[in-house]
C-alpha positions as CSV (number, residue, x, y, z in Angstrom):
1,M,-3.1,7.8,-61.1
2,A,0.2,9.5,-60.6
3,G,1.2,11.0,-57.3
4,T,-1.2,9.0,-55.2
5,T,1.4,8.7,-52.5
6,V,1.5,12.5,-52.0
7,S,-1.6,13.3,-49.9
8,P,-2.8,16.9,-49.6
9,L,-1.8,18.7,-46.4
10,A,-4.3,17.7,-43.8
11,K,-5.8,20.7,-42.0
12,Y,-7.3,20.5,-38.5
13,K,-9.1,23.3,-36.6
14,L,-8.2,23.7,-32.9
15,V,-10.3,26.0,-30.8
16,F,-8.9,27.2,-27.5
17,L,-11.5,27.7,-24.8
18,G,-11.5,28.7,-21.1
19,D,-12.0,31.6,-18.7
20,Q,-10.3,34.9,-19.1
21,S,-6.5,35.0,-18.3
22,V,-6.0,31.3,-17.9
23,G,-3.2,31.4,-20.6
24,K,-4.9,30.4,-23.8
25,T,-3.0,33.0,-25.9
26,S,0.2,32.3,-24.0
27,I,0.1,28.6,-24.8
28,I,-0.4,29.4,-28.5
29,T,2.4,32.1,-28.5
30,R,4.8,29.7,-26.8
31,F,4.0,27.0,-29.4
32,M,4.1,29.3,-32.4
33,Y,7.1,31.5,-31.5
34,D,8.7,30.0,-28.4
35,K,8.0,33.3,-26.6
36,F,6.3,34.4,-23.5
37,D,4.9,37.9,-23.0
38,N,4.7,39.0,-19.3
39,T,2.2,41.8,-20.1
40,Y,-1.3,40.6,-20.2
41,Q,-3.7,41.7,-23.0
42,A,-7.1,40.2,-23.2
43,T,-8.0,38.6,-26.5
44,I,-10.7,40.6,-28.2
45,G,-13.1,38.3,-30.1
46,I,-11.3,35.6,-31.9
47,D,-7.7,35.4,-33.2
48,F,-6.5,32.9,-35.8
49,L,-3.0,31.5,-36.3
50,S,-1.8,28.6,-38.4
51,K,1.2,26.3,-38.0
52,T,2.5,23.3,-39.9
53,M,3.6,20.3,-37.8
54,Y,6.1,17.8,-39.2
55,L,5.4,14.3,-37.8
56,E,7.2,11.0,-38.5
57,D,5.1,10.0,-41.5
58,R,3.1,13.0,-42.4
59,T,2.7,16.7,-42.2
60,V,-0.4,18.4,-40.8
61,R,-1.5,22.1,-40.7
62,L,-3.0,23.1,-37.4
63,Q,-5.4,26.1,-37.5
64,L,-5.4,27.6,-34.0
65,W,-8.4,29.6,-33.0
66,D,-7.9,31.7,-29.9
67,T,-11.1,32.7,-28.2
68,A,-11.8,35.5,-25.8
69,G,-12.6,34.4,-22.2
70,Q,-14.6,37.5,-21.4
71,E,-18.3,36.9,-21.0
72,R,-19.3,39.5,-23.6
73,F,-17.7,37.4,-26.4
74,R,-19.3,34.1,-25.5
75,S,-22.1,34.3,-28.1
76,L,-19.4,34.2,-30.8
77,I,-17.8,30.9,-29.6
78,P,-20.3,28.2,-30.6
79,S,-19.9,29.0,-34.3
80,Y,-16.2,28.4,-33.9
81,I,-16.6,25.2,-32.0
82,R,-19.0,23.9,-34.7
83,D,-16.5,22.7,-37.3
84,S,-13.5,22.2,-35.1
85,S,-11.5,18.9,-34.9
86,V,-10.1,19.7,-31.4
87,A,-11.2,21.7,-28.4
88,V,-8.5,22.7,-26.0
89,V,-10.1,23.7,-22.7
90,V,-7.7,25.6,-20.5
91,Y,-7.8,26.4,-16.8
92,D,-5.3,28.1,-14.5
93,V,-4.1,25.7,-11.7
94,S,-3.8,28.7,-9.4
95,N,-7.5,29.7,-10.0
96,R,-10.0,27.1,-8.7
97,Q,-13.0,28.8,-10.3
98,S,-11.4,28.6,-13.7
99,F,-11.1,24.8,-13.1
100,L,-14.7,24.5,-12.0
101,N,-15.8,26.4,-15.1
102,T,-14.2,23.9,-17.4
103,V,-17.4,21.8,-17.0
104,R,-19.5,24.3,-18.9
105,W,-16.8,24.8,-21.6
106,I,-16.7,21.0,-22.1
107,E,-20.5,20.8,-22.1
108,E,-20.7,23.6,-24.7
109,V,-18.3,21.6,-27.0
110,R,-20.4,18.5,-26.5
111,T,-23.5,20.4,-27.4
112,E,-22.0,21.7,-30.6
113,R,-20.0,18.7,-31.7
114,G,-21.2,15.6,-29.7
115,T,-18.5,13.1,-29.5
116,D,-17.1,13.9,-33.0
117,V,-14.3,16.1,-31.5
118,I,-11.1,15.6,-29.5
119,I,-11.2,17.5,-26.2
120,V,-8.1,18.2,-24.2
121,L,-8.3,19.5,-20.7
122,V,-5.2,21.7,-19.9
123,G,-4.1,22.8,-16.5
124,N,-1.8,25.8,-17.2
125,K,0.5,27.9,-15.0
126,T,2.2,25.1,-13.2
127,D,5.1,27.5,-12.6
128,L,2.9,29.1,-9.9
129,V,3.8,26.3,-7.5
130,D,3.0,28.2,-4.2
131,K,-0.3,29.5,-5.6
132,R,-1.7,26.1,-6.9
133,Q,-5.3,25.6,-6.0
134,V,-6.0,22.5,-8.2
135,S,-3.9,19.4,-7.9
136,I,-2.8,17.3,-10.9
137,E,-4.9,14.4,-9.5
138,E,-8.1,16.6,-9.5
139,G,-7.4,17.6,-13.1
140,D,-6.8,14.0,-14.1
141,A,-10.0,12.9,-12.3
142,K,-12.1,15.6,-14.1
143,A,-10.7,14.5,-17.5
144,R,-11.5,10.9,-16.8
145,E,-15.0,11.9,-15.6
146,F,-15.6,13.6,-19.0
147,S,-13.6,11.1,-21.1
148,V,-11.2,13.7,-22.4
149,M,-7.4,13.9,-22.5
150,F,-5.5,15.8,-19.9
151,I,-2.1,17.5,-19.5
152,E,-0.6,20.2,-17.3
153,T,1.5,23.0,-18.8
154,S,3.4,26.2,-18.1
155,A,3.4,28.6,-21.1
156,K,5.7,30.8,-19.1
157,A,8.3,28.1,-18.4
158,G,7.7,26.3,-21.7
159,F,6.8,23.2,-19.8
160,N,4.8,20.5,-21.8
161,I,3.7,22.9,-24.5
162,K,5.2,20.7,-27.3
163,A,4.0,17.7,-25.5
164,L,0.4,19.1,-25.6
165,F,0.5,19.6,-29.3
166,R,2.2,16.2,-29.9
167,K,-0.6,14.7,-27.8
168,I,-3.2,16.4,-30.0
169,A,-1.5,15.4,-33.2
170,G,-1.4,11.8,-32.1
171,A,-5.1,11.8,-31.5
172,L,-6.1,13.4,-34.8
173,P,-8.1,11.2,-37.2
174,G,-5.7,8.8,-38.9
175,M,-2.9,9.4,-36.4
176,E,-3.7,6.6,-34.0
177,S,-0.7,4.6,-34.9
178,L,1.6,7.5,-34.1
179,S,-0.2,8.0,-30.8
180,Q,0.4,4.4,-29.8
181,R,4.0,4.3,-31.0
182,K,5.1,7.6,-29.5
183,E,3.1,7.7,-26.2
184,E,6.2,6.9,-24.2
185,D,8.2,9.9,-25.6
186,L,5.6,12.4,-26.3
187,V,7.1,14.8,-23.8
188,D,10.5,15.4,-25.4
189,V,10.3,15.6,-29.1
190,N,13.6,17.4,-29.6
191,L,12.1,19.9,-32.1
192,S,14.6,22.5,-31.0
193,A,17.0,20.7,-28.7
194,A,19.8,23.1,-29.8
195,N,17.9,26.0,-28.3
196,N,17.2,24.4,-25.0
197,Q,19.9,26.5,-23.2
198,G,20.0,24.0,-20.4
199,R,16.5,24.7,-19.1
200,G,14.4,21.8,-17.9
201,N,17.4,20.0,-16.4
202,A,16.3,20.6,-12.8
203,S,14.6,17.2,-12.7
204,S,15.5,13.9,-14.3
205,S,11.9,13.2,-15.2
206,A,11.0,13.1,-18.8
207,A,8.4,15.8,-18.3
208,S,10.9,18.4,-17.4
209,S,13.0,17.8,-20.5
210,C,10.3,19.6,-22.6
211,A,11.2,23.1,-21.3
212,C,12.7,24.2,-24.6
């Protein structure tokens, strides 16, 4: 059969979960448009965005579902979790309660999807250095406890946002080889190195080079 080498564009549904104002929308906005909006507006219900990612050997379409953190919208969320490939559970590193509440978000995902889902625990707002209430070690330990992936980000500074989505892409079904091959340089994928404007050079660590 002709054209067997051209596979249809694989689509994956990512649902973003977490308490109100932890930065779910900001992470998505930074990834989609490389922008950060200083004015906070609570997400009402569910928002949907879609982005194509070009990887080494294939292209995938990520369908990003941004859920409201407010309690009154919680009844909507299970139906969005149900057919998702990835659950991104976000907390604010400067808000300890939002970190403690990740347990119930992860449990909700497990209830709906069992183990047939990729879960990433994300500690956002690392730019709030003086206000940090949750250490990176605690976040990592929580992720290990629940057998989920873990990364810290700052949507405001643009830190590790691309790394987060590369990490997710590498864990998607059929992407294991990419994950193993690229683990060492997940952080800096040079998608827009020309627009870096010199940010992220304060440290020589690989992690800081992602602030583009």
